[in-house]
PDB file of N, CA, C and O in Angstrom:
ATOM      1  N   MET A   1      11.629  19.879  -0.533  1.00  0.00           N
ATOM      2  CA  MET A   1      10.157  20.377  -0.792  1.00  0.00           C
ATOM      3  C   MET A   1       8.913  19.126  -0.328  1.00  0.00           C
ATOM      4  O   MET A   1       8.802  18.253  -1.188  1.00  0.00           O
ATOM      5  N   SER A   2       8.521  19.053   0.198  1.00  0.00           N
ATOM      6  CA  SER A   2       7.314  17.652   0.939  1.00  0.00           C
ATOM      7  C   SER A   2       6.168  17.987  -0.394  1.00  0.00           C
ATOM      8  O   SER A   2       5.599  19.031  -0.713  1.00  0.00           O
ATOM      9  N   GLU A   3       6.140  16.844  -0.877  1.00  0.00           N
ATOM     10  CA  GLU A   3       4.582  16.900  -1.847  1.00  0.00           C
ATOM     11  C   GLU A   3       3.807  15.994  -1.404  1.00  0.00           C
ATOM     12  O   GLU A   3       4.413  14.924  -1.354  1.00  0.00           O
ATOM     13  N   THR A   4       3.025  15.937  -1.148  1.00  0.00           N
ATOM     14  CA  THR A   4       1.688  15.262  -1.336  1.00  0.00           C
ATOM     15  C   THR A   4       1.046  14.209  -2.197  1.00  0.00           C
ATOM     16  O   THR A   4       0.636  14.782  -3.206  1.00  0.00           O
ATOM     17  N   VAL A   5       0.812  13.093  -2.241  1.00  0.00           N
ATOM     18  CA  VAL A   5       0.346  12.133  -3.260  1.00  0.00           C
ATOM     19  C   VAL A   5      -0.433  10.971  -2.787  1.00  0.00           C
ATOM     20  O   VAL A   5      -0.198   9.997  -2.072  1.00  0.00           O
ATOM     21  N   GLU A   6      -1.671  11.531  -3.590  1.00  0.00           N
ATOM     22  CA  GLU A   6      -2.743  10.298  -2.934  1.00  0.00           C
ATOM     23  C   GLU A   6      -3.663   9.625  -4.427  1.00  0.00           C
ATOM     24  O   GLU A   6      -4.188  10.282  -5.325  1.00  0.00           O
ATOM     25  N   LYS A   7      -3.598   7.931  -4.245  1.00  0.00           N
ATOM     26  CA  LYS A   7      -4.136   7.388  -4.804  1.00  0.00           C
ATOM     27  C   LYS A   7      -4.990   6.483  -5.010  1.00  0.00           C
ATOM     28  O   LYS A   7      -4.514   5.735  -4.156  1.00  0.00           O
ATOM     29  N   ALA A   8      -6.134   5.707  -5.544  1.00  0.00           N
ATOM     30  CA  ALA A   8      -6.426   4.769  -5.844  1.00  0.00           C
ATOM     31  C   ALA A   8      -6.101   3.117  -6.494  1.00  0.00           C
ATOM     32  O   ALA A   8      -6.237   2.935  -7.703  1.00  0.00           O
ATOM     33  N   PHE A   9      -5.825   2.384  -5.906  1.00  0.00           N
ATOM     34  CA  PHE A   9      -5.504   1.128  -6.286  1.00  0.00           C
ATOM     35  C   PHE A   9      -6.387  -0.189  -5.800  1.00  0.00           C
ATOM     36  O   PHE A   9      -7.002  -0.236  -4.735  1.00  0.00           O
ATOM     37  N   VAL A  10      -6.316  -1.548  -7.065  1.00  0.00           N
ATOM     38  CA  VAL A  10      -7.448  -2.277  -6.964  1.00  0.00           C
ATOM     39  C   VAL A  10      -6.834  -3.395  -6.272  1.00  0.00           C
ATOM     40  O   VAL A  10      -5.818  -3.438  -6.966  1.00  0.00           O
ATOM     41  N   VAL A  11      -6.686  -4.276  -5.481  1.00  0.00           N
ATOM     42  CA  VAL A  11      -5.968  -5.583  -4.721  1.00  0.00           C
ATOM     43  C   VAL A  11      -6.314  -6.453  -6.030  1.00  0.00           C
ATOM     44  O   VAL A  11      -7.437  -6.955  -5.997  1.00  0.00           O
ATOM     45  N   ALA A  12      -5.568  -6.711  -7.141  1.00  0.00           N
ATOM     46  CA  ALA A  12      -5.664  -7.630  -7.960  1.00  0.00           C
ATOM     47  C   ALA A  12      -5.738  -9.045  -7.987  1.00  0.00           C
ATOM     48  O   ALA A  12      -6.612  -9.635  -8.623  1.00  0.00           O
ATOM     49  N   SER A  13      -4.552  -9.814  -7.093  1.00  0.00           N
ATOM     50  CA  SER A  13      -4.794 -11.013  -6.492  1.00  0.00           C
ATOM     51  C   SER A  13      -5.657 -12.206  -6.356  1.00  0.00           C
ATOM     52  O   SER A  13      -6.685 -11.904  -6.962  1.00  0.00           O
ATOM     53  N   GLU A  14      -5.719 -12.789  -6.125  1.00  0.00           N
ATOM     54  CA  GLU A  14      -7.039 -13.687  -5.658  1.00  0.00           C
ATOM     55  C   GLU A  14      -6.561 -14.227  -4.568  1.00  0.00           C
ATOM     56  O   GLU A  14      -7.110 -15.266  -4.203  1.00  0.00           O
ATOM     57  N   LEU A  15      -5.677 -13.810  -3.930  1.00  0.00           N
ATOM     58  CA  LEU A  15      -5.496 -13.858  -2.575  1.00  0.00           C
ATOM     59  C   LEU A  15      -5.476 -13.031  -1.959  1.00  0.00           C
ATOM     60  O   LEU A  15      -5.751 -13.227  -0.775  1.00  0.00           O
ATOM     61  N   GLY A  16      -5.222 -11.973  -2.302  1.00  0.00           N
ATOM     62  CA  GLY A  16      -5.675 -10.189  -1.924  1.00  0.00           C
ATOM     63  C   GLY A  16      -4.377 -10.068  -1.163  1.00  0.00           C
ATOM     64  O   GLY A  16      -3.421 -10.800  -1.419  1.00  0.00           O
ATOM     65  N   LEU A  17      -4.345  -9.039  -0.124  1.00  0.00           N
ATOM     66  CA  LEU A  17      -3.067  -8.756   0.593  1.00  0.00           C
ATOM     67  C   LEU A  17      -2.867  -9.099   1.733  1.00  0.00           C
ATOM     68  O   LEU A  17      -3.162  -8.375   2.684  1.00  0.00           O
ATOM     69  N   HIS A  18      -2.231 -10.474   1.881  1.00  0.00           N
ATOM     70  CA  HIS A  18      -2.374 -11.806   2.372  1.00  0.00           C
ATOM     71  C   HIS A  18      -1.237 -11.421   3.034  1.00  0.00           C
ATOM     72  O   HIS A  18      -0.607 -10.544   2.442  1.00  0.00           O
ATOM     73  N   ALA A  19      -0.587 -11.948   4.490  1.00  0.00           N
ATOM     74  CA  ALA A  19       0.660 -11.854   5.313  1.00  0.00           C
ATOM     75  C   ALA A  19       2.050 -11.926   5.036  1.00  0.00           C
ATOM     76  O   ALA A  19       3.002 -11.600   5.744  1.00  0.00           O
ATOM     77  N   ARG A  20       2.000 -12.638   3.338  1.00  0.00           N
ATOM     78  CA  ARG A  20       3.318 -12.094   2.536  1.00  0.00           C
ATOM     79  C   ARG A  20       3.383 -10.764   2.044  1.00  0.00           C
ATOM     80  O   ARG A  20       4.333 -10.087   2.436  1.00  0.00           O
ATOM     81  N   PRO A  21       2.465 -10.194   1.169  1.00  0.00           N
ATOM     82  CA  PRO A  21       2.629  -9.369   0.371  1.00  0.00           C
ATOM     83  C   PRO A  21       2.584  -8.081   1.173  1.00  0.00           C
ATOM     84  O   PRO A  21       3.163  -7.036   0.877  1.00  0.00           O
ATOM     85  N   ALA A  22       1.738  -8.326   2.334  1.00  0.00           N
ATOM     86  CA  ALA A  22       1.900  -7.203   2.904  1.00  0.00           C
ATOM     87  C   ALA A  22       3.284  -6.963   3.890  1.00  0.00           C
ATOM     88  O   ALA A  22       3.705  -5.806   3.918  1.00  0.00           O
ATOM     89  N   GLY A  23       3.870  -7.788   4.539  1.00  0.00           N
ATOM     90  CA  GLY A  23       4.991  -8.038   4.546  1.00  0.00           C
ATOM     91  C   GLY A  23       6.067  -7.231   3.337  1.00  0.00           C
ATOM     92  O   GLY A  23       6.983  -6.462   3.628  1.00  0.00           O
ATOM     93  N   GLU A  24       5.797  -7.511   2.413  1.00  0.00           N
ATOM     94  CA  GLU A  24       6.703  -7.054   0.950  1.00  0.00           C
ATOM     95  C   GLU A  24       6.471  -5.594   0.837  1.00  0.00           C
ATOM     96  O   GLU A  24       7.219  -4.709   0.422  1.00  0.00           O
ATOM     97  N   PHE A  25       5.124  -5.542   1.354  1.00  0.00           N
ATOM     98  CA  PHE A  25       4.473  -3.722   0.980  1.00  0.00           C
ATOM     99  C   PHE A  25       4.958  -3.377   2.410  1.00  0.00           C
ATOM    100  O   PHE A  25       4.933  -2.147   2.381  1.00  0.00           O
ATOM    101  N   ALA A  26       5.201  -3.580   3.110  1.00  0.00           N
ATOM    102  CA  ALA A  26       5.515  -2.415   4.341  1.00  0.00           C
ATOM    103  C   ALA A  26       7.009  -2.521   4.185  1.00  0.00           C
ATOM    104  O   ALA A  26       7.555  -1.505   4.616  1.00  0.00           O
ATOM    105  N   ASN A  27       8.207  -3.793   3.511  1.00  0.00           N
ATOM    106  CA  ASN A  27       9.214  -3.270   3.821  1.00  0.00           C
ATOM    107  C   ASN A  27       9.168  -2.150   2.594  1.00  0.00           C
ATOM    108  O   ASN A  27       9.812  -1.131   2.844  1.00  0.00           O
ATOM    109  N   LEU A  28       8.419  -2.196   1.146  1.00  0.00           N
ATOM    110  CA  LEU A  28       9.053  -1.267  -0.134  1.00  0.00           C
ATOM    111  C   LEU A  28       8.857  -0.162   0.358  1.00  0.00           C
ATOM    112  O   LEU A  28       9.478   0.803  -0.089  1.00  0.00           O
ATOM    113  N   ALA A  29       7.612   0.040   1.784  1.00  0.00           N
ATOM    114  CA  ALA A  29       7.480   1.160   1.787  1.00  0.00           C
ATOM    115  C   ALA A  29       9.165   1.702   2.927  1.00  0.00           C
ATOM    116  O   ALA A  29       9.876   2.706   2.902  1.00  0.00           O
ATOM    117  N   GLY A  30       9.176   1.084   3.338  1.00  0.00           N
ATOM    118  CA  GLY A  30      10.216   1.867   4.060  1.00  0.00           C
ATOM    119  C   GLY A  30      11.677   2.138   3.726  1.00  0.00           C
ATOM    120  O   GLY A  30      12.609   2.371   4.495  1.00  0.00           O
ATOM    121  N   ARG A  31      11.653   2.042   2.212  1.00  0.00           N
ATOM    122  CA  ARG A  31      12.658   2.328   1.348  1.00  0.00           C
ATOM    123  C   ARG A  31      12.771   3.279   1.006  1.00  0.00           C
ATOM    124  O   ARG A  31      13.896   3.684   0.714  1.00  0.00           O
ATOM    125  N   PHE A  32      11.259   4.367   0.837  1.00  0.00           N
ATOM    126  CA  PHE A  32      11.244   5.599   0.316  1.00  0.00           C
ATOM    127  C   PHE A  32      11.132   6.710   1.701  1.00  0.00           C
ATOM    128  O   PHE A  32      10.701   6.248   2.758  1.00  0.00           O
ATOM    129  N   ASP A  33      11.538   8.165   1.626  1.00  0.00           N
ATOM    130  CA  ASP A  33      11.837   9.364   2.625  1.00  0.00           C
ATOM    131  C   ASP A  33      10.501   9.651   1.935  1.00  0.00           C
ATOM    132  O   ASP A  33      10.379  10.373   0.945  1.00  0.00           O
ATOM    133  N   ALA A  34       9.382   8.921   2.650  1.00  0.00           N
ATOM    134  CA  ALA A  34       8.050   9.466   2.781  1.00  0.00           C
ATOM    135  C   ALA A  34       7.293   8.276   3.748  1.00  0.00           C
ATOM    136  O   ALA A  34       7.507   7.081   3.952  1.00  0.00           O
ATOM    137  N   GLU A  35       6.240   9.319   4.254  1.00  0.00           N
ATOM    138  CA  GLU A  35       4.945   9.129   4.917  1.00  0.00           C
ATOM    139  C   GLU A  35       4.195   8.541   4.366  1.00  0.00           C
ATOM    140  O   GLU A  35       3.434   9.185   3.645  1.00  0.00           O
ATOM    141  N   VAL A  36       4.012   6.810   4.440  1.00  0.00           N
ATOM    142  CA  VAL A  36       2.931   6.593   3.126  1.00  0.00           C
ATOM    143  C   VAL A  36       1.966   5.506   4.329  1.00  0.00           C
ATOM    144  O   VAL A  36       2.370   4.712   5.178  1.00  0.00           O
ATOM    145  N   GLU A  37       0.487   5.943   3.894  1.00  0.00           N
ATOM    146  CA  GLU A  37      -0.860   5.424   4.672  1.00  0.00           C
ATOM    147  C   GLU A  37      -1.696   4.971   3.424  1.00  0.00           C
ATOM    148  O   GLU A  37      -1.686   5.150   2.206  1.00  0.00           O
ATOM    149  N   VAL A  38      -2.440   4.278   4.385  1.00  0.00           N
ATOM    150  CA  VAL A  38      -3.269   3.143   3.792  1.00  0.00           C
ATOM    151  C   VAL A  38      -4.895   3.633   4.324  1.00  0.00           C
ATOM    152  O   VAL A  38      -5.270   4.045   5.421  1.00  0.00           O
ATOM    153  N   SER A  39      -5.606   3.405   3.113  1.00  0.00           N
ATOM    154  CA  SER A  39      -7.064   3.435   4.194  1.00  0.00           C
ATOM    155  C   SER A  39      -8.274   1.909   2.843  1.00  0.00           C
ATOM    156  O   SER A  39      -8.218   1.373   1.736  1.00  0.00           O
ATOM    157  N   ARG A  40      -8.842   1.948   3.666  1.00  0.00           N
ATOM    158  CA  ARG A  40      -9.642   1.057   2.677  1.00  0.00           C
ATOM    159  C   ARG A  40     -11.364   1.421   3.334  1.00  0.00           C
ATOM    160  O   ARG A  40     -12.331   0.714   3.617  1.00  0.00           O
ATOM    161  N   GLY A  41     -11.131   2.623   3.364  1.00  0.00           N
ATOM    162  CA  GLY A  41     -13.042   3.080   3.379  1.00  0.00           C
ATOM    163  C   GLY A  41     -13.188   4.145   4.805  1.00  0.00           C
ATOM    164  O   GLY A  41     -14.093   4.230   5.634  1.00  0.00           O
ATOM    165  N   GLY A  42     -11.672   5.010   4.651  1.00  0.00           N
ATOM    166  CA  GLY A  42     -11.877   5.413   6.086  1.00  0.00           C
ATOM    167  C   GLY A  42     -10.616   6.124   7.317  1.00  0.00           C
ATOM    168  O   GLY A  42     -10.240   7.250   7.641  1.00  0.00           O
ATOM    169  N   GLU A  43     -10.274   4.593   7.729  1.00  0.00           N
ATOM    170  CA  GLU A  43      -9.687   4.594   8.830  1.00  0.00           C
ATOM    171  C   GLU A  43      -8.218   4.372   7.916  1.00  0.00           C
ATOM    172  O   GLU A  43      -8.106   3.550   7.007  1.00  0.00           O
ATOM    173  N   TRP A  44      -7.230   5.223   8.345  1.00  0.00           N
ATOM    174  CA  TRP A  44      -5.998   5.399   7.639  1.00  0.00           C
ATOM    175  C   TRP A  44      -5.290   4.377   8.479  1.00  0.00           C
ATOM    176  O   TRP A  44      -5.851   4.262   9.569  1.00  0.00           O
ATOM    177  N   VAL A  45      -4.186   3.551   8.331  1.00  0.00           N
ATOM    178  CA  VAL A  45      -3.220   2.601   8.603  1.00  0.00           C
ATOM    179  C   VAL A  45      -1.779   3.153   8.317  1.00  0.00           C
ATOM    180  O   VAL A  45      -1.631   4.090   7.533  1.00  0.00           O
ATOM    181  N   SER A  46      -0.896   2.663   8.852  1.00  0.00           N
ATOM    182  CA  SER A  46       0.640   2.919   8.486  1.00  0.00           C
ATOM    183  C   SER A  46       0.701   2.371   7.633  1.00  0.00           C
ATOM    184  O   SER A  46      -0.290   1.649   7.524  1.00  0.00           O
ATOM    185  N   SER A  47       1.620   2.237   6.570  1.00  0.00           N
ATOM    186  CA  SER A  47       1.839   1.621   5.728  1.00  0.00           C
ATOM    187  C   SER A  47       3.206   0.611   5.542  1.00  0.00           C
ATOM    188  O   SER A  47       3.499   0.056   4.483  1.00  0.00           O
ATOM    189  N   ARG A  48       3.922   0.511   6.734  1.00  0.00           N
ATOM    190  CA  ARG A  48       4.835  -0.492   7.256  1.00  0.00           C
ATOM    191  C   ARG A  48       4.564  -0.763   8.331  1.00  0.00           C
ATOM    192  O   ARG A  48       5.473  -1.132   9.074  1.00  0.00           O
ATOM    193  N   SER A  49       3.408  -0.695   8.751  1.00  0.00           N
ATOM    194  CA  SER A  49       2.821  -2.038   9.865  1.00  0.00           C
ATOM    195  C   SER A  49       1.870  -3.381   9.429  1.00  0.00           C
ATOM    196  O   SER A  49       0.640  -3.391   9.476  1.00  0.00           O
ATOM    197  N   VAL A  50       2.929  -4.765   8.895  1.00  0.00           N
ATOM    198  CA  VAL A  50       2.122  -5.408   9.135  1.00  0.00           C
ATOM    199  C   VAL A  50       0.951  -6.290   9.223  1.00  0.00           C
ATOM    200  O   VAL A  50       0.443  -7.063   8.410  1.00  0.00           O
ATOM    201  N   LEU A  51       0.672  -5.978  10.386  1.00  0.00           N
ATOM    202  CA  LEU A  51      -0.924  -5.796  11.264  1.00  0.00           C
ATOM    203  C   LEU A  51      -1.377  -4.933  10.572  1.00  0.00           C
ATOM    204  O   LEU A  51      -1.881  -5.336   9.524  1.00  0.00           O
ATOM    205  N   SER A  52      -1.405  -3.405  10.833  1.00  0.00           N
ATOM    206  CA  SER A  52      -2.264  -2.733  10.263  1.00  0.00           C
ATOM    207  C   SER A  52      -3.024  -2.656   8.780  1.00  0.00           C
ATOM    208  O   SER A  52      -3.998  -2.181   8.196  1.00  0.00           O
ATOM    209  N   LEU A  53      -1.832  -3.486   8.617  1.00  0.00           N
ATOM    210  CA  LEU A  53      -2.197  -3.488   6.018  1.00  0.00           C
ATOM    211  C   LEU A  53      -2.798  -5.017   6.845  1.00  0.00           C
ATOM    212  O   LEU A  53      -3.884  -4.728   7.348  1.00  0.00           O
ATOM    213  N   LEU A  54      -2.551  -6.055   7.046  1.00  0.00           N
ATOM    214  CA  LEU A  54      -3.560  -7.677   7.771  1.00  0.00           C
ATOM    215  C   LEU A  54      -5.136  -6.970   8.145  1.00  0.00           C
ATOM    216  O   LEU A  54      -6.179  -7.366   7.625  1.00  0.00           O
ATOM    217  N   SER A  55      -5.053  -5.902   9.109  1.00  0.00           N
ATOM    218  CA  SER A  55      -6.386  -5.248   9.739  1.00  0.00           C
ATOM    219  C   SER A  55      -7.610  -4.755   8.389  1.00  0.00           C
ATOM    220  O   SER A  55      -8.829  -4.666   8.534  1.00  0.00           O
ATOM    221  N   LEU A  56      -7.076  -4.581   7.537  1.00  0.00           N
ATOM    222  CA  LEU A  56      -7.893  -3.487   6.465  1.00  0.00           C
ATOM    223  C   LEU A  56      -8.468  -4.958   5.683  1.00  0.00           C
ATOM    224  O   LEU A  56      -9.377  -4.721   4.887  1.00  0.00           O
ATOM    225  N   ALA A  57      -8.151  -6.143   5.770  1.00  0.00           N
ATOM    226  CA  ALA A  57      -8.925  -7.795   4.660  1.00  0.00           C
ATOM    227  C   ALA A  57      -8.968  -7.326   3.756  1.00  0.00           C
ATOM    228  O   ALA A  57     -10.179  -7.353   3.542  1.00  0.00           O
ATOM    229  N   ALA A  58      -8.341  -6.639   2.585  1.00  0.00           N
ATOM    230  CA  ALA A  58      -8.008  -6.386   1.716  1.00  0.00           C
ATOM    231  C   ALA A  58      -7.769  -7.183   0.500  1.00  0.00           C
ATOM    232  O   ALA A  58      -6.746  -7.256  -0.182  1.00  0.00           O
ATOM    233  N   SER A  59      -9.319  -7.976   0.309  1.00  0.00           N
ATOM    234  CA  SER A  59      -9.532  -9.266  -1.075  1.00  0.00           C
ATOM    235  C   SER A  59      -9.244  -8.673  -2.123  1.00  0.00           C
ATOM    236  O   SER A  59      -9.075  -7.460  -2.245  1.00  0.00           O
ATOM    237  N   GLN A  60      -9.156  -9.658  -3.112  1.00  0.00           N
ATOM    238  CA  GLN A  60      -9.395  -9.619  -4.147  1.00  0.00           C
ATOM    239  C   GLN A  60     -10.116  -8.319  -4.640  1.00  0.00           C
ATOM    240  O   GLN A  60     -11.240  -8.287  -4.140  1.00  0.00           O
ATOM    241  N   GLY A  61      -9.922  -7.457  -5.278  1.00  0.00           N
ATOM    242  CA  GLY A  61     -10.675  -6.571  -5.884  1.00  0.00           C
ATOM    243  C   GLY A  61     -10.898  -5.575  -4.979  1.00  0.00           C
ATOM    244  O   GLY A  61     -11.355  -4.579  -5.541  1.00  0.00           O
ATOM    245  N   THR A  62     -10.732  -5.421  -3.588  1.00  0.00           N
ATOM    246  CA  THR A  62     -10.586  -4.052  -2.747  1.00  0.00           C
ATOM    247  C   THR A  62     -10.124  -3.388  -3.642  1.00  0.00           C
ATOM    248  O   THR A  62      -9.674  -3.781  -4.718  1.00  0.00           O
ATOM    249  N   SER A  63     -10.247  -1.904  -3.071  1.00  0.00           N
ATOM    250  CA  SER A  63      -9.947  -0.495  -3.674  1.00  0.00           C
ATOM    251  C   SER A  63      -9.233  -0.196  -2.480  1.00  0.00           C
ATOM    252  O   SER A  63      -9.995  -0.083  -1.519  1.00  0.00           O
ATOM    253  N   LEU A  64      -8.241  -0.058  -2.259  1.00  0.00           N
ATOM    254  CA  LEU A  64      -7.190   0.900  -1.133  1.00  0.00           C
ATOM    255  C   LEU A  64      -6.354   2.301  -1.851  1.00  0.00           C
ATOM    256  O   LEU A  64      -5.546   2.546  -2.746  1.00  0.00           O
ATOM    257  N   GLN A  65      -7.126   2.973  -0.833  1.00  0.00           N
ATOM    258  CA  GLN A  65      -6.325   4.244  -1.090  1.00  0.00           C
ATOM    259  C   GLN A  65      -4.906   4.387  -0.700  1.00  0.00           C
ATOM    260  O   GLN A  65      -4.643   3.905   0.402  1.00  0.00           O
ATOM    261  N   LEU A  66      -3.783   5.018  -1.443  1.00  0.00           N
ATOM    262  CA  LEU A  66      -2.453   5.579  -0.628  1.00  0.00           C
ATOM    263  C   LEU A  66      -2.871   6.681  -0.809  1.00  0.00           C
ATOM    264  O   LEU A  66      -3.555   7.202  -1.690  1.00  0.00           O
ATOM    265  N   ARG A  67      -2.184   7.176   0.539  1.00  0.00           N
ATOM    266  CA  ARG A  67      -1.582   9.005   0.393  1.00  0.00           C
ATOM    267  C   ARG A  67      -0.216   9.071   0.621  1.00  0.00           C
ATOM    268  O   ARG A  67       0.166   7.967   1.011  1.00  0.00           O
ATOM    269  N   ALA A  68       0.534   9.735   0.565  1.00  0.00           N
ATOM    270  CA  ALA A  68       2.093   9.572   0.450  1.00  0.00           C
ATOM    271  C   ALA A  68       2.141  11.291   0.557  1.00  0.00           C
ATOM    272  O   ALA A  68       1.492  12.185   0.013  1.00  0.00           O
ATOM    273  N   GLU A  69       3.413  11.256   1.689  1.00  0.00           N
ATOM    274  CA  GLU A  69       4.104  12.860   1.473  1.00  0.00           C
ATOM    275  C   GLU A  69       5.099  12.775   2.282  1.00  0.00           C
ATOM    276  O   GLU A  69       5.170  12.566   3.493  1.00  0.00           O
ATOM    277  N   GLY A  70       6.176  13.040   1.144  1.00  0.00           N
ATOM    278  CA  GLY A  70       7.832  13.881   1.250  1.00  0.00           C
ATOM    279  C   GLY A  70       8.026  13.395   0.017  1.00  0.00           C
ATOM    280  O   GLY A  70       7.299  12.952  -0.872  1.00  0.00           O
ATOM    281  N   PRO A  71       9.597  13.646   0.219  1.00  0.00           N
ATOM    282  CA  PRO A  71      10.219  14.196  -1.205  1.00  0.00           C
ATOM    283  C   PRO A  71      10.154  12.793  -2.193  1.00  0.00           C
ATOM    284  O   PRO A  71      10.597  12.714  -3.339  1.00  0.00           O
ATOM    285  N   ASP A  72       9.344  11.513  -1.268  1.00  0.00           N
ATOM    286  CA  ASP A  72       9.334  10.602  -2.421  1.00  0.00           C
ATOM    287  C   ASP A  72       8.164   9.734  -2.552  1.00  0.00           C
ATOM    288  O   ASP A  72       7.878   8.541  -2.662  1.00  0.00           O
ATOM    289  N   ALA A  73       7.469  11.215  -2.472  1.00  0.00           N
ATOM    290  CA  ALA A  73       6.013  10.958  -1.946  1.00  0.00           C
ATOM    291  C   ALA A  73       5.223   9.857  -3.870  1.00  0.00           C
ATOM    292  O   ALA A  73       4.201   9.218  -4.121  1.00  0.00           O
ATOM    293  N   ALA A  74       6.025  10.110  -4.377  1.00  0.00           N
ATOM    294  CA  ALA A  74       5.474   9.873  -5.890  1.00  0.00           C
ATOM    295  C   ALA A  74       6.192   8.801  -6.121  1.00  0.00           C
ATOM    296  O   ALA A  74       5.642   7.701  -6.064  1.00  0.00           O
ATOM    297  N   ALA A  75       6.822   8.853  -6.262  1.00  0.00           N
ATOM    298  CA  ALA A  75       7.500   7.338  -6.624  1.00  0.00           C
ATOM    299  C   ALA A  75       7.513   6.804  -5.136  1.00  0.00           C
ATOM    300  O   ALA A  75       8.593   6.291  -4.843  1.00  0.00           O
ATOM    301  N   ALA A  76       6.903   6.805  -4.484  1.00  0.00           N
ATOM    302  CA  ALA A  76       6.305   5.483  -3.246  1.00  0.00           C
ATOM    303  C   ALA A  76       5.055   5.107  -3.593  1.00  0.00           C
ATOM    304  O   ALA A  76       4.727   3.922  -3.534  1.00  0.00           O
ATOM    305  N   ILE A  77       4.321   5.945  -3.943  1.00  0.00           N
ATOM    306  CA  ILE A  77       2.846   5.281  -4.760  1.00  0.00           C
ATOM    307  C   ILE A  77       2.598   4.499  -5.796  1.00  0.00           C
ATOM    308  O   ILE A  77       1.679   3.683  -5.861  1.00  0.00           O
ATOM    309  N   GLU A  78       3.884   4.863  -7.119  1.00  0.00           N
ATOM    310  CA  GLU A  78       3.797   4.521  -8.330  1.00  0.00           C
ATOM    311  C   GLU A  78       4.647   2.788  -7.679  1.00  0.00           C
ATOM    312  O   GLU A  78       4.401   1.698  -8.195  1.00  0.00           O
ATOM    313  N   ALA A  79       5.013   2.868  -7.227  1.00  0.00           N
ATOM    314  CA  ALA A  79       6.012   1.245  -6.732  1.00  0.00           C
ATOM    315  C   ALA A  79       4.904   0.348  -5.859  1.00  0.00           C
ATOM    316  O   ALA A  79       4.526  -0.793  -6.122  1.00  0.00           O
ATOM    317  N   LEU A  80       4.429   1.337  -4.559  1.00  0.00           N
ATOM    318  CA  LEU A  80       3.500   0.444  -3.794  1.00  0.00           C
ATOM    319  C   LEU A  80       2.025   0.175  -4.486  1.00  0.00           C
ATOM    320  O   LEU A  80       1.443  -0.869  -4.194  1.00  0.00           O
ATOM    321  N   GLY A  81       1.417   1.108  -5.402  1.00  0.00           N
ATOM    322  CA  GLY A  81       0.280   1.158  -6.171  1.00  0.00           C
ATOM    323  C   GLY A  81       0.526  -0.823  -7.130  1.00  0.00           C
ATOM    324  O   GLY A  81      -0.283  -1.750  -7.167  1.00  0.00           O
ATOM    325  N   THR A  82       1.932  -0.732  -7.717  1.00  0.00           N
ATOM    326  CA  THR A  82       2.423  -1.185  -8.682  1.00  0.00           C
ATOM    327  C   THR A  82       2.306  -2.879  -8.017  1.00  0.00           C
ATOM    328  O   THR A  82       1.332  -3.552  -8.357  1.00  0.00           O
ATOM    329  N   LEU A  83       3.020  -3.285  -7.375  1.00  0.00           N
ATOM    330  CA  LEU A  83       2.216  -4.214  -5.584  1.00  0.00           C
ATOM    331  C   LEU A  83       1.140  -4.405  -5.433  1.00  0.00           C
ATOM    332  O   LEU A  83       0.781  -5.580  -5.495  1.00  0.00           O
ATOM    333  N   ILE A  84       0.417  -3.657  -5.244  1.00  0.00           N
ATOM    334  CA  ILE A  84      -0.950  -4.093  -5.108  1.00  0.00           C
ATOM    335  C   ILE A  84      -1.545  -3.980  -6.440  1.00  0.00           C
ATOM    336  O   ILE A  84      -2.630  -4.528  -6.244  1.00  0.00           O
ATOM    337  N   GLU A  85      -1.536  -3.629  -7.651  1.00  0.00           N
ATOM    338  CA  GLU A  85      -1.804  -4.070  -8.863  1.00  0.00           C
ATOM    339  C   GLU A  85      -1.953  -5.734  -9.579  1.00  0.00           C
ATOM    340  O   GLU A  85      -2.755  -6.340 -10.291  1.00  0.00           O
ATOM    341  N   ARG A  86      -0.300  -6.067  -8.706  1.00  0.00           N
ATOM    342  CA  ARG A  86       0.513  -7.272  -9.804  1.00  0.00           C
ATOM    343  C   ARG A  86      -0.866  -8.350  -8.993  1.00  0.00           C
ATOM    344  O   ARG A  86      -1.338  -8.349  -7.856  1.00  0.00           O
ATOM    345  N   PRO A  87      -1.202  -9.328 -10.453  1.00  0.00           N
ATOM    346  CA  PRO A  87      -1.989  -9.996  -9.898  1.00  0.00           C
ATOM    347  C   PRO A  87      -1.607 -11.471  -9.525  1.00  0.00           C
ATOM    348  O   PRO A  87      -2.290 -12.465  -9.282  1.00  0.00           O
ATOM    349  N   GLU A  88       0.021 -11.187  -9.579  1.00  0.00           N
ATOM    350  CA  GLU A  88       0.131 -12.621  -8.670  1.00  0.00           C
ATOM    351  C   GLU A  88       1.274 -12.103  -7.632  1.00  0.00           C
ATOM    352  O   GLU A  88       2.404 -11.757  -7.980  1.00  0.00           O
ATOM    353  N   LEU A  89       0.827 -12.110  -6.415  1.00  0.00           N
ATOM    354  CA  LEU A  89       1.268 -11.615  -5.327  1.00  0.00           C
ATOM    355  C   LEU A  89       2.103 -12.568  -4.419  1.00  0.00           C
ATOM    356  O   LEU A  89       1.340 -13.524  -4.278  1.00  0.00           O
ATOM    357  N   PRO A  90       3.334 -12.869  -3.667  1.00  0.00           N
ATOM    358  CA  PRO A  90       4.095 -13.762  -3.503  1.00  0.00           C
ATOM    359  C   PRO A  90       2.854 -15.021  -2.725  1.00  0.00           C
ATOM    360  O   PRO A  90       1.737 -14.807  -2.255  1.00  0.00           O
ATOM    361  N   ALA A  91       3.434 -15.991  -2.824  1.00  0.00           N
ATOM    362  CA  ALA A  91       3.461 -16.778  -1.967  1.00  0.00           C
ATOM    363  C   ALA A  91       3.031 -17.279  -0.358  1.00  0.00           C
ATOM    364  O   ALA A  91       3.394 -18.377   0.064  1.00  0.00           O
TER     365      ALA A  91
END
């Protein structure tokens, strides 16, 4: 059975969601049996596309909405939210 989960998280790293953490985010998103999308104020982008994630220009303090659908939706949201809220993202 497929479930949909949606939750907001705030970018904690002072460097924001730059290239390396965006790559880590996309890689992590690909490990789950769920389609995950990310939004910053309306436009939804694929969580598996580094370029799409970078287009969000998510600096520290930016609220990002995550939406996942699939068998692993809840686990995906939890793991990806933890990454977003980590104070020290990979440099």
